[in-house]
C-alpha positions as CSV (number, residue, x, y, z in Angstrom):
1,M,130.7,90.6,91.6
2,T,134.2,90.3,91.2
3,T,136.9,93.2,91.6
4,E,136.3,92.7,87.2
5,S,133.4,93.7,87.5
6,A,133.7,96.4,90.0
7,R,136.4,98.1,87.8
8,Y,134.0,97.6,84.3
9,F,131.6,99.9,86.4
10,D,133.8,102.4,87.7
11,S,133.7,103.5,84.8
12,W,131.0,102.9,83.2
13,Y,130.1,105.4,86.3
14,A,133.1,107.6,85.4
15,N,132.2,107.8,81.4
16,M,128.3,108.6,82.5
17,A,129.4,111.3,84.6
18,E,131.4,113.3,81.3
19,S,128.4,112.5,79.2
20,P,124.7,114.2,79.8
21,L,123.4,113.0,76.8
22,V,122.8,110.0,78.0
23,D,121.2,111.4,80.7
24,Q,119.0,113.7,78.8
25,I,117.3,110.6,76.9
26,Q,117.1,108.4,79.6
27,R,115.2,111.1,82.1
28,R,112.8,111.9,78.9
29,H,111.5,108.5,78.1
30,L,111.2,107.3,81.7
31,G,109.9,110.5,82.9
32,L,112.7,111.4,85.4
33,P,112.4,115.3,86.6
34,P,116.0,117.2,85.4
35,E,118.0,116.7,89.0
36,L,117.2,112.3,89.4
37,P,119.9,110.3,87.6
38,S,118.5,106.9,86.8
39,T,119.7,104.2,88.1
40,S,118.6,102.0,85.4
41,L,115.7,101.6,83.3
42,L,112.4,102.7,86.4
43,T,110.1,104.8,84.7
44,W,108.9,107.3,87.3
45,D,105.2,105.6,87.1
46,G,107.2,102.2,88.0
47,L,109.5,104.0,90.8
48,A,105.5,105.3,92.1
49,E,104.7,102.0,91.9
50,V,107.8,100.4,93.9
51,T,107.7,103.1,96.8
52,E,104.5,101.9,97.2
53,E,104.7,98.0,97.2
54,L,107.9,98.9,99.8
55,R,105.1,100.1,102.4
56,L,107.5,101.9,104.3
57,A,107.0,104.4,107.4
58,P,108.6,107.4,108.8
59,G,111.9,106.2,110.2
60,R,112.1,102.7,108.5
61,T,114.9,102.2,107.5
62,L,115.8,101.6,103.1
63,L,118.7,100.1,101.9
64,D,119.0,100.3,98.5
65,L,121.4,97.5,96.9
66,A,123.4,98.5,94.3
67,C,121.9,101.6,94.2
68,G,124.0,103.4,92.1
69,R,124.4,107.2,91.7
70,G,121.4,106.6,94.2
71,G,118.3,108.4,92.8
72,Y,116.0,106.1,93.4
73,G,116.8,105.1,97.2
74,L,117.0,108.7,98.1
75,E,113.6,109.8,96.1
76,I,111.9,106.7,97.7
77,A,113.3,108.0,101.5
78,S,112.6,111.3,100.7
79,R,108.5,110.3,99.9
80,T,108.7,107.9,102.8
81,G,110.5,109.3,105.8
82,A,112.5,106.3,106.1
83,K,116.3,106.6,106.8
84,H,118.6,105.5,103.9
85,I,121.5,103.4,103.0
86,G,122.8,102.9,99.9
87,V,125.5,99.9,99.0
88,D,126.9,99.5,95.7
89,H,130.3,97.7,95.1
90,S,131.0,100.8,92.6
91,A,133.3,103.2,94.7
92,V,132.2,105.5,91.4
93,A,129.3,105.1,92.0
94,I,129.0,105.4,95.9
95,D,130.9,108.5,95.7
96,Q,128.3,110.1,93.0
97,A,125.7,108.7,94.9
98,R,127.0,111.1,98.0
99,R,127.4,114.1,95.9
100,L,124.2,113.6,94.6
101,A,122.5,113.5,98.1
102,D,124.5,116.7,99.1
103,D,123.0,118.8,96.6
104,L,119.4,117.6,97.1
105,G,119.9,118.4,101.1
106,R,119.0,114.3,101.8
107,E,120.5,112.4,104.8
108,A,121.2,109.6,103.4
109,E,124.4,106.8,104.5
110,F,126.6,105.1,101.1
111,R,128.9,102.6,101.6
112,V,130.8,100.3,99.3
113,G,129.8,96.1,99.4
114,E,128.7,93.3,97.4
115,F,125.0,91.8,97.2
116,T,126.5,88.8,98.7
117,A,128.5,90.4,101.9
118,T,126.9,93.8,102.3
119,G,128.2,94.5,105.5
120,L,125.4,94.8,107.6
121,G,124.0,93.1,110.4
122,D,121.5,90.3,111.0
123,G,118.4,91.9,110.8
124,S,119.0,95.4,110.8
125,V,117.4,96.7,108.0
126,D,113.2,96.6,107.5
127,R,112.9,97.1,103.7
128,I,115.1,96.5,100.8
129,L,115.3,97.8,96.9
130,C,116.4,96.5,94.2
131,I,116.4,98.0,90.7
132,D,117.3,96.3,87.8
133,S,120.6,95.0,89.0
134,I,120.0,91.3,91.1
135,Q,120.7,89.3,87.9
136,F,124.7,90.6,88.2
137,A,124.5,88.5,91.4
138,D,127.2,85.7,92.2
139,P,126.3,82.7,93.6
140,P,122.7,83.9,93.4
141,A,121.7,81.9,95.9
142,D,124.7,83.8,98.3
143,A,123.5,86.9,97.8
144,F,119.4,86.3,98.6
145,A,120.7,84.2,101.3
146,E,122.0,88.0,102.2
147,L,118.9,89.8,101.9
148,R,117.4,87.2,103.9
149,R,120.0,87.2,106.8
150,I,120.0,91.4,107.0
151,L,116.0,92.1,106.6
152,V,114.3,92.0,110.1
153,P,111.2,89.8,110.5
154,G,108.4,91.5,108.3
155,G,110.8,93.1,106.3
156,R,110.2,93.5,102.8
157,V,112.2,93.7,99.5
158,V,111.3,94.5,96.5
159,L,113.3,94.1,93.8
160,T,113.2,95.0,89.4
161,C,114.3,93.3,86.7
162,W,113.7,91.3,83.9
163,E,113.0,87.2,83.2
164,P,113.3,85.1,79.6
165,R,109.9,84.4,78.7
166,N,111.4,80.8,77.1
167,E,113.8,78.2,78.8
168,P,117.4,80.1,79.2
169,S,119.4,80.0,76.5
170,T,122.9,80.8,75.3
171,E,122.2,84.5,74.6
172,R,125.3,87.0,75.2
173,H,123.0,88.0,78.5
174,A,123.0,84.8,79.9
175,R,123.1,86.5,83.6
176,L,119.5,87.2,82.5
177,A,118.3,84.6,80.5
178,R,118.7,82.2,84.2
179,V,116.7,84.9,86.6
180,N,113.9,82.9,88.0
181,L,112.6,85.1,90.9
182,A,110.0,84.0,92.3
183,A,112.3,80.4,93.0
184,E,115.4,82.2,94.1
185,L,112.7,84.1,97.2
186,D,111.3,81.0,98.1
187,Q,114.3,79.1,98.1
188,A,115.9,81.0,100.1
189,G,113.2,80.8,102.7
190,F,110.6,84.1,102.0
191,A,107.0,84.1,102.1
192,E,104.3,86.2,100.4
193,V,106.5,85.9,96.9
194,S,104.6,88.1,94.4
195,V,106.3,88.2,90.5
196,L,103.5,90.5,87.9
197,E,104.8,91.5,84.3
198,R,105.1,95.0,83.8
199,T,104.4,95.8,80.0
200,E,103.9,99.4,80.5
201,W,107.5,99.9,81.7
202,Q,108.9,97.8,79.0
203,A,107.4,99.9,76.5
204,A,109.0,102.8,77.6
205,E,112.6,100.3,77.1
206,R,111.5,100.0,73.4
207,A,111.4,103.5,73.1
208,M,115.0,104.8,74.4
209,W,116.4,102.1,73.0
210,E,115.4,102.9,69.7
211,E,116.6,106.0,69.9
212,A,119.9,104.8,71.4
213,A,120.4,102.2,68.2
214,A,119.9,105.1,66.3
215,L,122.8,107.4,67.8
216,D,126.0,107.9,65.8
217,P,128.0,107.5,69.6
218,G,131.4,109.4,68.0
219,D,134.3,108.8,70.5
220,D,132.0,108.8,73.1
221,P,132.3,106.1,75.6
222,A,129.2,106.4,77.1
223,L,127.1,107.4,74.2
224,R,128.5,104.0,72.7
225,S,128.3,101.8,75.8
226,F,124.7,102.8,75.6
227,H,124.1,102.7,71.3
228,D,125.6,98.7,71.5
229,E,123.6,98.3,74.6
230,G,120.4,100.2,72.6
231,M,121.5,97.7,69.7
232,E,121.6,94.6,71.3
233,A,118.3,94.9,73.6
234,I,116.7,96.0,70.2
235,Q,118.2,92.4,68.2
236,R,116.6,90.6,71.4
237,W,113.5,92.3,71.9
238,G,110.6,89.8,73.0
239,S,112.7,87.1,74.6
240,L,112.5,88.8,78.1
241,R,109.5,90.1,80.0
242,R,110.1,93.1,82.3
243,V,109.3,91.7,86.0
244,L,108.5,93.2,89.6
245,A,108.9,90.8,92.5
246,T,107.9,91.5,96.3
247,A,108.6,89.3,98.9
248,T,108.2,89.4,103.1
249,A,110.7,87.9,105.5
250,P,109.2,85.7,108.0
């Protein structure tokens, strides 16, 4: 990601901290408990499925890549007894993730890093989680190569994202229009690649975006961003499919 992108997300996370209504709406539609801020749009049931797909054992190391405020990775580490590392290119998000870990009494390491430069050693993590963010990797091939580099042999990566239902278009969300997880994972040398559609996750998103599009954001920057994204999501509805991807490092 670029420095400009990091600045954007720094501002976005700072605004989120000042606007509890966005979190309240997201938690209600995603089914999240009050202590768990969303990183993106994974539902509580989706989190359980992702946890199962990671196949984590106690003491193994989980990397939550593009961890945002850290809630999903912290929850999975708590459920599985795994060691937890969170990496995000937003320093504001990392600060919020550290505070959340302290508030929850959880041990975790959080650091600023990029999709293409995590700062981690070769074969240093057992599992990689990336929730709804891999579309921001630039260039994508370098990011998938980084995932492959830092995973131990036999390690597993679990990604959630959206993919275009048809050929890439000129729509505003060009990053999502180019996502092809099966091809990227295969080209990076992963094995046992699986990409499955998750319509039930997307149904929860639809209800959330409808509420976001209908609200009056006033002069609240976080609500304004949430409202505008809701308007766009409804307009492009049907052009994207919700997916869960898994793969193994040989």
